[in-house]
N, C-alpha and C positions, 0 to 999 in steps of 0.2 A: 704858977705863972698866971697873972691877971690878964684877961682879954677885954678889950674895950666893949662895953655893952652894945654899942651901935654896930660894931663889926659882928658881934655874936648874933644879934638879931638878924643881920643881913645873911649870915651863914645859915641860919635856921629858916629863912624865908622860903616858902614854897616856890615863889617866883624865881629866886636865885637857883634853887635846886632844879627847877624846870629848865633854867638856862644851861646848867651843867649837863643835863640829859640831852638837851638840844645840841650842844657842842659835841658830846660824845657820839650822838647819832650821825651827825654830819661827817665826823671823822671816819666812822665805821662804814657808812654807805658810799662815801665819795672817794675814799682812799684805800681801805683794806680790801674790799671785794669789788672794786670797779671793773676788773677784767672778767668777772664771772657773772653773767647776766642773770641767771636764775637765783644765785645766792644774793646778788644785789637787790633783786626785787623782793625776796623774802626778808632781807634785813630792813629794807625801807618800809615794808608793811608792819614788821614788828616794831620798828622805831615809831611809826605813826600811831600805832595802838598804844604804846607806852606813853608817848608824849600827850596824846589825847586824854588818856586816863588821868595823868597828873594834873592837867589843866582843869578837867571836869571835876576832879576830887576837890579842887580848891575854888570851885565856883567861877572859873574863868572860861568864857566861851570864845573860841578863836574867831568866830564870825560875828562877834559883838564888839562895839567900840568901847574901849576902856575909859572910864571917867577920870582916871588919873588920881586915885585916892592915895597911893603909896608914895614912897620917896622918889626922888629924881632917878636914883640908880635903878630902883625897881621898875619904874615906868619905862626906862630905856631897855632894860633886860626883857621886860614883858613884850615890848614892841619887837625886839629881835626874836624872841621865842615864837611869836605869832608869824613873823616873816618866815622863820624856819619851818613852822608847821605848814604854812601854805606852800612853800617851796617843796616840802617833802610830798605833799599831795600831788604837785605837778610832776616831781621826779618819779613817783610810783606809777602814775598814769602813763608817763612817757615810756618807762621801762616795760609796762604791760603792752603798750602799743607796739613797741619795737619787737617784742617777743611773739605776740599772738595775732597782730594784724598783718596777715600774710595772704596774698592772692596766689593761688596755685598756678605754677608754671609761668607766672608773670612777675618776676622779682622787681623789674624796673617800675611797673605801675604801683606795686606794693610800696616801694620806697617813696614814690611821689606822694601817695596818699598818706603814708606815715608822716612825711614832712609837713603836709598840710594840717593833719590832726595835731601834731606836736606844736606847730605854730599857734593853733587855736587854744591849746591847753596853756601855753605860756602867756598868751594874751589875756585869757580869763584869769589866770593867777595874778598877773600884774594888776589888773583892775580890782581884784578882790583885796590885794594888799593895800592899794590906794584907798579903797573904800572902808575896810574894816580895821586897818592898822593906823592909818593917818587921818581917817575921818573926812576925807575929801569927797564931796558929792559927785558920784560917777556920772550922773545924768548931765549935770552942768559941764563937767569936763568933756564928755563926749560931744555936747552941743558946741562947745568952744573949739574943740579939736577938729570938728567937722569943717569949719571954715578953713583951718590950716590944711586939712586933708585935700580940700578942693584946690587950693593954691599949689600944694605940693604935687597933686596929680597932674595939673596942667604943666608944671615945670618938668615933671618926670614922665611925660606922655610917651616918649619913645622907649624909655627904659621899661615902663609898665607894659607897653605893647610887646616888647621882646620877652618879658617875663610870662605874660599870658600865652604868647605864641609858643614859648618853651613848654608850658604845661600842656598845650594842645598837641605838640609834637611828641611829647613823652607819652601821652595817653594814646594817640593815634599810631605811634610806632611805625612810621614809614621807613625807618632805618634803625639799626643798632650799631654799637661800637664795632668797628672792623669792616663795615660795609663800604663798598665803593659806590658813590653816587655821582650823577651828572645833573646839573641844573640847566634850565632853559637858556640862561645867559652864557653858557659855555664853560662855566666853572665845573671842575670835577676833581675828585680826590677821595681818599679813604677817611672815614669818620674816626677820629682818634679821641675826641672828647665832646660831650654834649651836656650842657647845663641849662638852667632856666634863662640865662642871659644870651648865650651864643653857642654856635656849633663850630668845632675846629676840624678842618680838613687838611690831611697831608696830601699835597698835590704830587703829580708825577715829577715835578721839578724839585722835590724834597723840601718844599716850603710849607709853612702852616698858614692856611687861609682861615681867618676868623670871621664868621658870618653871623651877624645878629639874627636872632630867631624871627623877629618881625620881618626882616628882609627875606629870610629863607621861606617863610610861610606864604609869601606872595608869588614865589616862582614855581614853575613846573619842575618836578623832581623825578628822575629815573634812577631806580635802585638796580644797578647791574649785578649785584651780588645775590639777588633772589630771582627765581626760586633756588638757584645754586650759583656757584662762582663762575661757571662757564659763560663765555661771552661770544656772541655771534658777530662775525666780521665779514663784510663783502669785499671782494677785490675785482674791479672791472678791468677788462682787457679788450684790445682790438687786434684782430688777427687778419692779415691780408687774405682775401678769398682766392688763394692759389690752389686750394684743395677743397673738397666738399666739407660742409659743416660737421659731418660725422667724424672726419679726421681731426678737426679742431677739438671736438668733444672728447675723443679718445685721448688726445695728447694732454688735455687739461685734467682728465681723470688720472692719468699717469702722474701729473704734477702733484695732485692731492694725495695720491697713493704713496708717493715717495717722501712726503713732508714729515719730519720728526716732531714738529712743534704744535700740531693741531690735535684736537680730540676726535676719536674715532666713533664715539657714540654720543649723539646721533651722527650718522655718516655725513661727510661733506658732500656737497652737490655742485654740479656744473649746470648752469642755466644759460641758454641762448637768449640774448636780449634783443637782438636785431640783426638784419643782414641787408647790405646794400652793395653797390658796385665798389665801394672803397674798403669795406671791412666787415668781418664777422664779429659782432659784439657779444662778448661772453662775460658772465659773472661767476666767480668762484665764491661759493657760500660755505663757510667753515666756522668752527668754534675753537676757542683756546681755553685752557683750563682756568685762566685768570686774565683779567684785563691787563695785568702787568706784563704778560707775554705777547701782547698783540703786536708790538713793534718787531720783536724778534721773529715772530711767525710770518709777518708780512715780508720781512727781509728775506727769509729763507724761501718763501713761495716765489718771490720775484726772481731770485737766483735760479730756482728750479724751472720757472717758466722759460727763462732764457735757454737753459741747458736742454730741456725737453723739446722746445720748438726747433732748435738747431738739429737735434737728433731726428726729429720727425720730418724735417724739410719744410717747416712752416716759417712764415715771416710775420713779425709784428707790424701792424699798420700804424700809420701816423695818426696823431690825435685828430679828432673831428674838427677842432678849432684851428688846426694848422692851415697855412695858405695852400690853395690847390696847386698841384704841379702840372696843370694843363691836361688833366685827364690821363696822365701816364700811369700805366699799371705797374705794380711792384715787380721787380725782376724775379723770375723763377730760377732757382739754382739749376745749373746744368747737370749736376750729379747729386745723388742723395747725400745729405749732410751726415748720415749715419755711417759713412765709410770710415775705415781705420785712419786714413789720412786726416779727415775732418776731426776725428776724435782726438788725435794727437795735437792738432793745431789749436783745439779749444781747451786742452788741458794745461793749466798754468805751469805744471811741473816740467813740461817739454817746451815752454815758450821760448827758452834761450837757444834751442836747437835751430840749425839752418834747415832750409827746405829739403836738402839732400839727406841730411841726417834723419829727419822725420820720415822721409820716404823710405829710407833703408829700414827703419824700425817697422813701418807699416808693412813692408814686404816680408820682413822676418817673422812677424807675428801671425796669429791665426784667429779667426772668429768662429764662435760656436753659438748656436741658438738653443735656448732652454725654454721648454714649455712651462705654462703656468703650473705652480705647485711642484715643479721638479727641483730636486736638491742639487745645488751647485757644488757645495763643499760641506763636509760634516765637521762637527766639533771635535777637536783633537787631531784632525787630519793634517798632514804636512804636504803642502803644494809645492810644485817645482817651478811655478811661473808667477809673475806679477800680473794680476787680472784686472781689467778695466771694464766698467759697465758702459757698453756702447749704446744700448737702447733698452728701455724697460726699467724695472724696479726689482731690487733684491731686499729681502728681509733677513736681518741678522738676529738669531735667537740663541739663548744660552740655557742649558739645562740647569735648573735650580732645584731647591728643596721642594717646591710646590709645582713643578712642571716647567714648561718652557717659558722663559722670560724674554720679552722683546727688548733688544738692546738699541738697534737703530735701523734705518732704512737707507739704502744706497741708490743713487740716481745716476744718470749718464755723467761721466767724468770722474766718478768716485772709483777707488781701486781697493783691492785687498790681495791677500797672498803674500804678505811681508815675510812670512816664514821662509820664502825662497831666498830672502836677502839676509836673514838673521839666523845663525845656527842656534839650535836649542829652543826654538819657538814653534808653536803649532797654532792652528786656527782657533780663535777664542770662542767660536760658536758655529752654529749651522747656518749656512747661506742658502736661502730658498727663493726661487723666482716666484713672485706673487703676481706677475704678468708675463706675457711673452717677452723674453729678455735675450739680448745679444751680448756675449762676453768676448772681449778681445784679450788674448793671452800673449805675454812677452816672456820668453824663457830667460832664465838667469844668464845663460851663456851669451845672449844677445845684448844684455845690459852691461856686462863686465867691461868690454872695450870702451863703452860710452863713459862709464864712471872713471876709468883710468885716464881718459883724455880730458874730462871735465870734473875735477874734484869738487867744484862748487855745487854741482848737481847732487853729488853724493852727500854733501853737507846739508842741502835743502831737504833731501829725502830723510836723512837722519833726524833732522829737527821735527819733521812731520811724524815720524815713527815714535820719537820721544814724547811728543804730545799725546799720542794714542796710549802709550804706556802710562802717562801721567793720569789719563782718564780712567785707568784701571781696567781697560778692555783686554790687556794681555797678561798682567801680573799673575792672575789666578791660574793661568795655563802654561806658564813658562816652566821648563824643566830645570831652570836655575832658581836662584833665590826668589821666592814668591812675594816677598814684601819689599824687595829692593827697588828703588826708584831709579830707572835707567836714564842716564844723561845723554846728551847729543854725542859727547866724546865716546862713550861706551857703544853707542849705536854705530859710529863710524868704525870703531875697532872690530865690531862684529861683522860689519859689511866687508871690511878688508879681509877678515878671516874667510868669509864665504867666497869672495871673488878672486883672491890671490892664492888660495890653496891649490895644490896640484889638481889638474883636471876639473877645476871648478868645484871640487867637493869641499865639505867642511873640514 
């Protein structure tokens, strides 16, 4: 078979052969080993050495302008080979930078510096290709492009400001992804993305706020996630001066002691801020494990303030900005609010009862005082009464694999002892008084007539107990199915079994 001499010459041309090597090298380094960084770098270095050897062996310098003595095809192929050679230099340098330019313990800064170095490498490569492949004077090009750069810089002034501010923020690291930050203009949220152009915040309203870095750099910034996620919150109160300030401090300490939503280390504090004829001003200083829990913690504390002040016989004062009532002093209760009758009146569960019915329960029940650190009920014990916290704080703990685990704290108005109402259940943990505590007890036999006359109350109590089972406080200690989720209907059936059995027994 006869081959055209022109084609034969082209096939034997070293430039064409160099082109085939360049094509094979690009395929090998950009496709076959692209996911293996070390192999990719080795392949690029090997390809660079091979291509350089072929070019030098044929008297071709990649950094020299070709006079164009060959055919048109050879000229085009040679230009492409030179471009591939320069690009391979850039790819090898970039791979080396990505692998070995690492700042210890600072991956974010390392990535930023890598991006800057990579950008300079590609810029130098582009200028080299323009100068040594296409023969364009780089000096003239830079001088001409400088004018356009000035015009472009003025047009993109804000964008460039954001970019340089982004570089400064990345190097200064006032925050990292996941931090909750507050700005001096009131904007706050969790950082979910940060680039050279803008920073994205996930706000408490579940919205994404996009803040240009130039704008962000001009504002004061508070990072509430450092040195740790805990966040300090103050709560200011005004208490009527019907009792000495020491009584107000003791009551507020009970409030903080009974709160389940705050951090115990460092311990919360009660600070007297002022005293006048109208009010004792008190600040509750506490921390939450995360800013996301600040609202729920405040809600719980405000509820506990109401319950503990009623229990201690204290009265909340009117705000300082409210109109004066002619100097009238707040009314002092005639009897202590910690009485059994007051407890039943302030408990939502008994709100539907008449005054006579509540008085009958108050007379039927009994109160008992427990000293600090005294055990009220032990884990696994069966109680015969429904018990209400009348004053003080109880701590519920459960024996776990690594010792006692705190489950929750009970404040005035909370109750326990549901095993008196539900056959086959026992106390889920140990109840300990962590302050001087008064417990009001109601025996099952006094509740049975009430539930028979008011089935709706039995339904409300069953719903509350089902909620506690849903939380998992009881399942682990039930003598029945330990993984069964008990419904309101099942609770009602258990209560009927307990109350309607002969002699009140199960």
